[in-house]
LODRENLUM-607012 format. One record per residue (C-alpha): residue in three letters; x, y, z. Coordinates in Angstrom, 2 decimals. Each point is the difference from the previous one (the first is absolute). Layout:
% LODRENLUM-607012
[r "ALA", [X, Y, Z]]
...
//
This chain:
% LODRENLUM-607012
[r "MET", [-91.18, -35.06, -51.47]]
[r "GLY", [3.79, 1.37, 1.09]]
[r "LEU", [-0.23, -1.43, 3.13]]
[r "LEU", [-1.19, -3.36, -1.05]]
[r "LYS", [2.36, -0.42, -2.72]]
[r "THR", [2.79, 0.95, 2.55]]
[r "ALA", [-1.51, -2.78, 2.63]]
[r "LEU", [-0.03, -2.36, -2.97]]
[r "ILE", [3.84, 0.64, -0.86]]
[r "GLY", [1.08, -0.15, 3.64]]
[r "ALA", [-1.89, -3.35, 0.49]]
[r "ALA", [1.44, -1.53, -3.38]]
[r "VAL", [3.77, 1.31, 1.20]]
[r "TYR", [-0.68, -1.47, 3.73]]
[r "GLY", [-0.85, -3.59, -1.48]]
[r "ALA", [2.91, 0.04, -2.39]]
[r "ILE", [2.16, 0.92, 3.13]]
[r "LYS", [-1.42, -2.56, 1.99]]
[r "TYR", [0.55, -2.53, -2.83]]
[r "ILE", [3.41, 0.34, -0.43]]
[r "THR", [0.92, 0.08, 3.05]]
[r "LYS", [-1.73, -3.19, 1.64]]
[r "LYS", [1.91, -2.90, 0.85]]
[r "ASP", [-0.44, -3.20, -1.81]]
[r "GLU", [-1.17, -2.43, 2.76]]
[r "ILE", [2.36, -2.81, -1.30]]
[r "THR", [3.21, 1.92, -0.72]]
[r "GLY", [-0.70, 3.04, 2.36]]
[r "ARG", [0.95, 2.48, -2.76]]
[r "SER", [-1.25, 2.65, -1.83]]
[r "ILE", [0.07, 1.19, -3.41]]
[r "VAL", [2.05, 2.97, 1.04]]
[r "ASP", [2.33, -2.24, 1.72]]
[r "ASP", [0.55, -2.04, -3.36]]
[r "PHE", [0.58, 3.35, -1.90]]
[r "GLN", [2.31, 1.44, 2.28]]
[r "GLU", [1.90, -3.60, 0.37]]
[r "LYS", [0.15, -0.40, -4.28]]
[r "ALA", [0.37, 3.98, -0.97]]
[r "PRO", [3.59, 0.25, 0.44]]
[r "GLU", [0.46, -2.98, -2.33]]
[r "TRP", [-2.42, 1.58, -2.32]]
[r "ILE", [2.05, 3.72, 0.03]]
[r "ASP", [3.05, -2.46, -1.24]]
[r "LYS", [-1.76, -1.49, -2.93]]
[r "ALA", [-0.84, 3.69, -0.91]]
[r "LYS", [3.73, 1.46, 0.24]]
[r "GLY", [0.69, -3.09, -2.37]]
[r "TYR", [-2.54, 0.93, -2.37]]
[r "LYS", [1.20, 3.65, -0.03]]
[r "GLN", [3.86, -1.12, -0.08]]
[r "ASP", [-1.03, -2.07, -3.20]]
[r "LEU", [-2.15, 2.36, -1.98]]
[r "GLU", [3.00, 2.76, 1.01]]
[r "ASN", [2.53, -2.32, -1.44]]
[r "LYS", [-2.58, -0.59, -2.82]]
[r "PHE", [-0.28, 3.43, -1.54]]
[r "ASN", [3.09, 1.24, 0.79]]
[r "SER", [1.55, -2.65, -2.09]]
[r "VAL", [-1.88, 1.33, -2.84]]
[r "GLU", [1.60, 2.55, -2.19]]
[r "PRO", [-2.21, 2.69, -1.07]]
[r "ASP", [-0.54, 0.53, -3.55]]
[r "TYR", [0.67, 3.61, -1.14]]
[r "THR", [0.23, -0.48, -3.63]]
[r "ARG", [-3.75, 0.65, -0.89]]
//
């Protein structure tokens, strides 16, 4: 049973890798290529959100009177 399970998981991983690295016939790009192109933009957006949250929580004074 363990061998069959391992074979099925391996086949699923292999299929997923083939799918995300397959080049599109029209554009000649894969899902991985698109992800690599957009990743720096997403990182910059995440840094902006982080900075906004830090500013929001740092501007609130704690209430220790309770």
